[in-house]
N, C-alpha and C positions, 0 to 999 in steps of 0.2 A: 687905678683900680684894676684888679685882675679880671680877665674874661671868665665868664661862668658858663659851664655846660652841664647837661644832664649826665653825659657819659664821655669820658676821655679814653680813647683806644690807643695804646702805646705799641706802635709797630704796625706796618702795613703788609706783612707777609700774608700767606693764605688765610690764617685765622683772623688776623686783624682787619684785613681788607674785607673779608666776608662779614665780619661784625659791622664794619662801617657801612657796607651796602645794605645790610638788613636794617640798621638804624636809619639810614636815609629813606628806605622804603616805608618805614613806620612813622616817619616824620619826627623822629627823636632828635632833640638838640644834641649834637655830637661833634667831636673833632677826632681825626686820626693823626697822630704825631709820628712822623717818620724821620729818622736821623739822616737817611740817604737822600740824594737828589732825585731818586725815582722810586716808583712803587715796587713792593715785593722784592726787596733787595736780595733776599736769599735765593729766590728763583732767578732773579736777574743775574746773579753770580754763577748760576749753573753754566757749564761749558756750552759754547755756541752749538746750536744744532742738536742739543741733547733731547732724546726722546723721554718724555715724562710719563710715567705710568700712573694709572688711575686705580691704585690699590688702597685698601683691601677690596677686592672685587665683590665680596659677599655683601658689602654695605651699599645701600643706595645713597645718592647724593642729596643733601639737604642744604642748599645755599642759594643766595641770590646771585652768586657768580657762576658762570658756566664753567664746566670742567669735564674734559674727556682726554684720554691718552693722546698725546701728540707732541709736536716739537715745542721747545721752550718759547721760541719767538711767537708762535701762533697763540699759545696760552697767555702770554703777557699782553699781547695785542687785544685779545678778547677781554681780559680783565680791565685793562685801561679804558677800553670803550664802555664797558658796563659801569665802571665807577663814574665816568663822565655823564652817562645817561641818567644815572640816579642822583647825581649832584652830591656825591660824597665830599664832605668838608675835610680836606687834607692839608696839613702843613708839612712841607719838606724842610730839611736841615734843622729839624726840631728834635734834638736829642734830649731826653728826659734825664736829668742828672740828680734830681731830688724829688722824693714823693713822701708826703706826710699827711696823716689823717688828723683832723681836729673836729671840733664840734660842728663845723659848717661843711664837712665833707673832706675832700682831698685838695691839697695844695701841691701843684706840680711845678718844679723849677726847671727851666730849659737852659741849654748851653748858651743861649743868647742873652742870659740874665733876665729874661722875661718870665713871668709867672702866669699860671691860669688855674682856675678852680673847676672841680667837677664833683657832682654828687656821687658818681660811681666811676670806677676805673677798671679797664680791661687790660691786663698785661699780656701782650702777644709778641714779645720782643725776640723770640728765637734764640739761637745759640751761636750763630756764625761769627760773632765778634770774639769768641773765646775758643779758637781752634786748638786741639790737643797736638803737642809736638812729639817728636820721636822719643825724647827723653834719654838720649845717649850723647856722648861727646861728638861734636861736629854737626849737631842738628840745626845749627844756624849758619852753616857755611853758604856762600853763594852757590846757587844751583839746587839747594834744598828748599822746597816750597810746599805750601799746605793748601793751595788752591789752584784750580786750573780753569782759566777763562775761555781760551780758544785753542783746542787741540791742533787746529790747522797751522798754528804758529811754529810748530816743531816738525822738522823734516830730517830723516836719516840720522836720528839720534838713538842712543841706548838709554832708555828711561826705565827706572825702577819705580813701581807704584807699590807703596806699602799700605796694606789695609785689605779688608775682606768684606766691607759693607757695600751698599749700593753705590755710593759716590766713587769709591775706589774702582769698582768693577766698570762703571760707566766711563770713567777716565781712561782706564786701561784699554777698553774696547775701542774707544774713539782714537786713541793715540796709535793703536796697532796698525792702522791703515798705512801710515807713513814712517813708522819707527819700529825698532826692535824693543819690545816691551817685556819686562820681567816683573811678575807680581810676587810679593812676599806676603804670605798668609800665616798668621801665628797659629792657626789651627789646621786640622786635616780636612775641613769642609768649609763652605761659605754659608755657615748657619745663620748669619744675621741678614742675609740678602733676601730680597723679594724673589719669588719663585722664577719670574721671568729673567731676572738678572743672573740667578744661579744657573739656570739652563744655558744662558748665553755665554757665560764665562767658561763653563765646563766644555761647551762645544768649541770655543776658540782655542782652549788648551789642547783639546783632542786633535784639532785640525792643524796645530802647530803655528797658529797666528800669534800666540804669545806663550811665554813660559811661566811656570809657577813653582815657587819653593813653598811646600807645605810644612807645617810644624816648625816654622822658622821665625826668628826675630832679629832685628838689627842689634849689632854689638857696638859698632862705632862707625863714624863717617870720617874719612880723611881726604884732604886735598891731595890729588895724585901728584907725585913728583914728575918733573920734566923727564921725558924719555920713557914713560911707562909703556907697558906692552901695547896698549891700544891707543895711547895718546889721549885718553879721556880725562876730564878735569877732576872727577870724584872717584873714590874707591869706597864701596860699602862692604863692611865685614858682617857676616851673618853667623848666627848659631842655628844649625839645622838639625833635623832628626838623624841625619847621616854623618854629622860632624860639622866642621866649619865650612864656610864658602866665602869667596872674595869676588866681588863684581865691580869691574871698572865701568863707569857710566858717565853720561853727560849731565843728567839731572836726576833728582829723587823727588817724587811727589808723594807725600804722606797724607793719606785721607783716613784719619784715626778718630773722626768724630769731634765733638766739641764738649767743653765743660760748661755747665750752667753758670750764669753770672751771679753766683750765690751771694757774694758780698753786697751787691746792689739790692738784690731781692730781700735779703735779711734786713737791710737798712730801711726797707719799707714796712718792717714789722712782720713779715711772713716767716712762718716757722717751717723747718725741715724735719723729717722724721728721725734723722740720725746725722752723724758727722761725716758720712761718706761724701766726698766732693761730687760724686756723680748722681747723688740722690736728687729726686725732684720734690717740690713742695707738695704738701697734702692739700687736695681740694675736694670739695663735696661733689655730689652728682650734678649740681648746678654750676660747677666750676668756681665756686666761691672759696677763697682761702680763709685762714683763721682770722684775717683782718676783715671785718664786716664791710661789705661794699667793694672789696678788691677781688677781682676775678682773674684767673690765670688759665690761658688756653694755648693750644698748639705745642710746639716742641718744648717750651719751658715747662709744660705740665707732663712731659714724657711722651708726647705723640707727634713725631716728626712727619708722619705720612700726610700728604697734601689733602687727601679726601677727608681724613679724620679732622684735620685743622679747619677745613672749610665748614664741615658740619658743626664743629664746636663754636666757631665764630657766629654762625647763624643762631644756634641754640642759646648762647650766652646772652644775646640781646633779648630773646624771648623771655629768659629767666629774669633779667633785669626789669622788664616791663610787667612782670608778674603773670605772664601767660603760662598756662599749663603746657608743659613740654614733655612729649613722649620721646625718649632717646631713640635715635635711629636704629640702634641695635636691640631695642626692647623686644620686638617680636621674635627675633632669633634666640635671645636669651630666655624668653618665656617658654618657648618650646623645649629648649635644652634643659631647663631647670624644672620641668614638669614633675620628674620623679621625686623631687625634694618636698616633703610634707610641709604645709603651711596652713594658716587659717583660711577657711573658706575654700571655694572651688577654684578661683582664679589664682594664678601664680603672681605674687607681688615680688617683682625682680629685686628691687632695692632691699626689701625685707630679707629675702633669701640670701642675697649677697652679704648682708650684715651678719646673718647666721653663719655663713661659710667663714667669713673673716674671724668671727669671735671664736669659732670652734677649732679652726686649723691655724695653729701658731705660725706655720711656715708661710702663710699667705698674709700675715699681718704687715710685713714691710711694704706690701703693694699699696699704691694709692687706689682709691675707688675706680678710677679709669683704667688702671693697669689690671685690676681684678676683673673688670668686665672683659677686657681683651683676653685675659688668661682663660676665662670660662668659655669664651667663643671658640677657643682652640682646643678645649678639653671635652671630655665626655662624662656624663653622669651615669654610673653603673649601679644596678641593684643586684645584690647577691643574697640568696636564701641561705638559711642556716645549713652548714655542711657543704655548701657549694665551693668548688676549688676556684680561686681567683687566678693563681698561676701555679705551675708545677715545678718542683725541683728539676734542674737540668734543662728546662725550657730555654729557648733562645729569644724569648720576648724581652723587650727592654723599655717598655713604657713605665711611667711613674704613677704611683697611687697615693692619694690623700684620703684618709678615712673620715667621712663626715658624720656618720652615725653608726651605731652597732659596734660589734667587736669582731676582730679577726684574730687568727692564731697562726704562728709560725711553727711548723713541725720541725722538731730538732732531730738531727741525724738523717742518714741516708734512707732509713726505713721509718715507717710510722711506728715509733716505739711507745706512743702514748704521751710522750713529753712534748710540751708545746709552750711557746712564749706568747703572751697576750699582746695584741695591738689594740689599744682603745681609741675611741673617737678623738679626733684632733691630731693624731699622729700620721706619719706617712711611711711608705715602704716601697721597695723596688729600686732604690738608688744604687745598690751594689752592681746590678747588671747595667743600669743606665750609664754608670761611669766606666766600668771595666770592659764592657762589650762582651763579657763571657756569659756562660749559662747562668740561669737562676740558681742561687746557692741554697735555696730552701723552698719548700712548698708552703704556700699561704692559702688558707681557706677561711670562709666565714664561720665564726663561732656562733653567731646569731644573725638574724636578718640585718644586713648593713647596706649603707649607701657609700660609694666611693667615687672620687673624681679621678679619672684616668687621663693622664696627659702624655701625648706622644713624645718620643725622645727628642726630636728636633725642636719642638716648642719648649720643652723643659730645659734643654741646654741653652736655648736663647734666653730664658728667664734667669737661669743661674749666672750667665755672663753679664746680664744687664742690671741685676739687682743684687748689690753686695750683701744685703741682709739675708737674702735667700741662699746665696752661695755659702755663707758662713754656717747656716743651720744645716744645710745638706752635707757639707764637708764634715761637720762635727758628728752628725749621725753616721756617716760612712765610717769614720774612724772608730766610733764606739762599737758599731755592729761588727766591724772587721775584727776588733779585739775580742769581742764576744765569740765570734765564729771560730777563731783560730787559736786564741790563747786562754780564754776564760769563759766557756759557754754557759756556765752556771752563775756567773756574776751579774748583778744588777747594773743597769746603766749608771745609776747614781754613784756606785762604787768606782766605776771606771772614768767618771767625769774629769778628775784632775789629770789623769794620763791623757785623755782625749784633748784637753785644753792645751797641753804642752806640745801637741803634734804640729808638724810643719810639712808642707808638700815640697817635693824635690823632683826635678825632671832630669832625665839622662838620655843622651843620644845612643843610638845603636852601637854596641861594642864599647861604650864608655865605662870606665872603671868606677864602681860604686865604693868599694873599699878593698884593701889588699891584706894578705896574710901579714901578721905582725903589727898591724895598726891597733890603736886602743879600741876596746869594745865599749863604745859610748852611746850606742843607740840600737834600736830595732827598726827594721823597715817592713811596712805592709805594702804589698804591690797593688797599687790602685789601677794601673793600666799598663799593658805591655807584658814583658817576661824577662827573667834573668837566668844566667848560668852560674852555678856554684862549682868552684874547682879548687884543687890543691896541688902544690908542687911536691912531687915525690921522686927522689933520685934524679933530679934534673929534667923531669918531664911533667907536663900538665895533665892531671887526671880530673875529668869532669865528674863531680859527685851528684849533681842534681840539676834539673831544669825546672823552673818554677814559673807558671803563668800567673796572671792577675788573680788576686784573691788569696794568695799565699803570703807568708812572711819569712823573714830570715834575720839572722844576727843575734839571736837570743842566747846561743850556747856560750859565747865568750863572756857575756854579762853574768850568767848564772854561775859559771865556773870561775869568775873573777880572773880571767886570763885575756891575753890579747887575741885578736882575730886569728882563728885557725884555718881560715879559708879565704879565697878571693872570690868576689862577686862582680860580674859585669852585666850590663844590660844586653839582652839578646836582641831586642828590638827597641824602638823608641819607648821609653818606660817612665812612668810616674810613680813615685813611692810616697808613703806617709811615714815620716821619721818620728819615732817615739823616743823621748829622752830616757837614757838608762837610769838616771837618778830617780825620776818620777816613777818609772817602771818598778824599780826595786822597792820604792816606798809603798806602792799599792800592794805588792806581794807581802811585805812585812805586816801590813795592817789588816790583810784580808786572807783568812785561812782558805776560803773557797777558791780564791784566785790562785793562791800559792800552790795548792794541791793540783789544780788543773794545769798550771804551768809546769810543775814538776813532772807530771805524766807526759806532757808534750815533749819536754826536754829529754827524758829518758828514751822516748820513742824516736826522737830525732837523732840522738847519738847512735842508737842501734841501726837506724836506717842509713846513716852516713858511713858507719863501719861496713855494713853489707855492700853499699854502693862502692866503697873504696876497694873492697876485695873483688867485686865483679869487674870494676874498671881495670884493675890490675890484670885480671884474667883476659880482659878484652884486648890487651895489647897496647902498644904505644900509640896507636892511631885513634884511641877512644876520644880524646879531646878534639883532635882534628875532625873526626867524624861528626861530633856535635856542631862544631863551627860550620862544617859543610851543610848540615841540615838548616842551620840558621841563614846561611848565605842564599839558600834556595827559597827563602820566604816562609819557611815552615814555622817560624816563630809566631806568625800571626794566623796560622792555620788552626782549624778546629777539628779537621778530619782529613788526613793526607793519604794518598795511595803511594806505597813503596813496593819495590820489587827486589827480592834477593836474587842477584844475578848468579849466585852459586847453585841455585835451584831452578832457575828459569831455563826452559828447553826451547824457547823461541817458537812455540807452537801458534802463538797469536790467538789462542782461544779467548783471552781476556778481551781483545778488541772485537772479535767476532760476536761474543756474547753481548757486549755493549751495543753493537750495531743492531743485533737481533732484538734487543729490548727497546730500542729507541728509533723505530721507523727507519732502519737501515743506515742511520748516520751515527757513526761511533763518536763518542765523547772522549775517547782515549787514544793517545798516540804512544804506544809502548816504546818504540825506538827512540823517540825524541826525549830530550832531557839529559841532565848530567849524571855521572856515576862516580862514587868514591868507594874504593875497596870493592866490596860486593854489593853495596847498596845503591840502587838506581831510583831516581826520582822522575817518573814519566810525566808527560804533559797531561795533567788531569787536575780538575778543580780542587782547591785546598779548602773551600768553604771557610773563608777568612772570618775572623771575629768581627771585623768591620769591613764587610765586602766592598771592594772598590767598584765592582760592577753595578751596585745599587745606587751609586751617588748621582748618576745622571741618566735616568731612564724616563723619557717623556711620558709614556703611558703607564708608568709604575707597574711594569710587568715582572719585575724581579722581586722575589719574596724569600723569606726564611721561615721554615716551619718551626714549631716549638721544639721539635726534635733535632733541629740544627741544619737540615738540608737547605741549601740555597738553590732555588730553581727558577725557571723562566716560564711564565704561563702563556696562554694562547693570545693574549692581547699584544704580544710583541709586534712592533711595526717594522722591524728589520733596519733600524736606523744605524746600528753598528756602534753606538756609544759605548756599550758594555765591552765589546771586543777591544776597543781602543783603550778603555780605562783599566782593563785587567793587566797588571804588570807581569803576569806569568804565562800569557799566550794560551789560555785554556778554553777560550770561547771562539767559536767559528760560526760563519753564516752558512746555513744549509737548508734543505727541504726534506722533511720526512716523507716516507711513502708507506702505504699500508702493505704492499706486496713485499714479502721477504724472499731473497734469493734462496733457491732450493739446492741444498748440498747434493742430494741424489741426482737431480736433473743435471747438475754441472759435472759430477763424477762419471755417470753412466752414459749420458747423451751429449755432453758438452754444451748444453743449452744454458742460457742465462749467464749471470755474473757469478764469479767465485764469491761465496759468502765471506764478508769482511774485507774483500780486496779493495784496493784504492779505486775509487769511482767518482765521477762528477757528483758534487753535492747538490747542484741546482739545475733543474731543467730550465730551458730558455724562457718558457712561458710561466714559470712559477716564481712566487715572491720568496725572497730569502727571509729566514728567521734566525735569531741567535739560538745556538744550541750549546749546552754545557752539561757536565756531569751533575746529576741530581741525586746521586747515590741510590738510584733505582727506588725512589721514594714510594712508588705505587706497587712495588714488587715485595710481596710478603717475606720472601726468603733472603732479602738483603741484596747488596751490590752483586750484580751478575759477574763482574770481572773477577771478583775474589772467589765466588763460588765455582766458577768454571775452570779455575787454574788447577791442572791435574797434579802439580807438585807442591802446591802451597807456597809458591814464590811470591804471589801477590797478597799483600795485606793492607788493611786500612788502619791507620794509627792516629791516635789523639796525642797532642803534645805531652800529656802526662806520661805517655808510654815510650817516649823517645829513649829514656835511659835504659829501659828493658830491652829495646831493640839493639842498642849499642852493646849491652852486656851479652846478648845472645849472639852478636855478630862475631 
């Protein structure tokens, strides 16, 4: 006869062990089933000596298990001791292979052919048994591994760590003490990492303790041939934003997360919201699945953080016993959701979250627990009728979901009276979120409305982790980009077939997108990055256009039924949305509004290219080389760059002196430094990048971007130097401002003091350094002092859209 329990807890990780401890405290007849020979196998498999963080810091701990940040060994020892003190009933080597519900509860089959019964079951099995592999040829070669137990085992090796999450970062940092470590990050930031790990990895990269390939992914792994350059056993080939890379190494450690054990969970009768293999099962606020009496907590429910899992393990036992449970995040959410109207005076969090889910389609793929986390990281905003939510050309990049009321998008550069409506349930702001460019339109409240504003980092994290959200955002981006640039008067429904046919493509810097003479089979919308359009004329390359994110190209050949008449290359790492030519032409044929709009754009584009061709010809043979020069200096990611026309510059240094006089006697400009091509000089001055490198690792969050575009450093700077190290263009220095300005007349007539603008020590011995950089004289009403003070007009500030005009004038 099978043993009978009130509750069976499958898995003794943080969630399962916490549930077991609470069950023991409450005197509940229970059993914890653990497949491994020790408790908390997931934490046990952490690398030796690993520092375990207690995040999210905003949440208090609610568990019978003790937990605070510390070493893996200390945490495991405390948990084992607590489980023994409470008398938790644990069975080791008890892997659950079968779980069925019948009229008497649940029947659990174990790997030992034993069976037991339970009235309720808590699944807390984690994901570590289903680690994700590289997915490229050679990913199973000796030396390619997906787990790290003891970093101390490896000495004097070249080790590549693939991944950008917490596990990858912690492995890389631990291995860097005794090895050369190279990190491969598929993105340009460590967006999925905890803040502490994010800061630590960026600091290690800055200090040279390890190396990092950003925007890179493995292409293949090969066993190195004998006699290779470094004599290392493995060779990893990468696709990077700057081209390809080849790394000879001793081992590759891929920490790419894990895939939920979906097949087993579905065999238990549990339903998933979609077919995405990374999706998590839907559970209620009490952690109960669609199978009555079967509860799911921890990583399997989409919550891998230890503190969250501990809290859930405690709470699920309270729910099973029928106790009233106030979720640990309830007070925080109640305060945050206060502006959302509801019945009565008190905020019913569950009711308000249900309203949010029902009204905002984008958030429906989220489980209730994911929605709670999303709201903890977002802000509820109330806008009165006529109030601006964000302004066209602003550099803000947060994301908005409209909960109630109506907003309107003003069409055109000016307020022409034409506006597109945004009704409750829709979202906006994804264009700038994805491209990193200015806001493409002004959005204001058409009536009193409530919106959920989500910061860029949190929204990107959600897009990366929930496939359903990513698909909805991508489709909206494509539709709105088509509306903005091809058919502004067309309704979204009309463009839906074209948007459905779209695919995303990525290109490395200087990679060919298509060449003259190729078939005209698609249009590209630039989602991120920038491109150069050129044509071969009489054996030389003439640049016709530079296009940053938000523009499109490739339609002329399709509309004229001709092959490509131009060559397009990525100026920087670029992502485009490819629209199929057949679908595009079908939409045009069936919709007169779209056809007329496209024809207007087509005619305008032909005239512009003709003018650009004539100007480029007048500009001489160096026009194409000059554009390549600008791109090589990083101006492809600039939003506002300082250039100097050397044919006009008289070397008076008034630009530097004016900069120093405006900024506490510390100039942000080095006119002499920087490269020159023909007559065009790129001095050392901030480019105000679309994705500023300096902002990625600022501990006090002292670097900001104004809505007007200026990137500046505020008074909270602690002088750590991270921004100086992270800037690839050397435009940040450490200095000390002073209130007293050198006097030109005192220096000229009496020889007293320092020459204004002259080289001088930046820092007094008793003063603290602070980071200083160009802020485009944001507090100066007359604009940048360097440009205004130039007596010959040699100094100009240029946006990327103006590069072609600069070349033509040159």
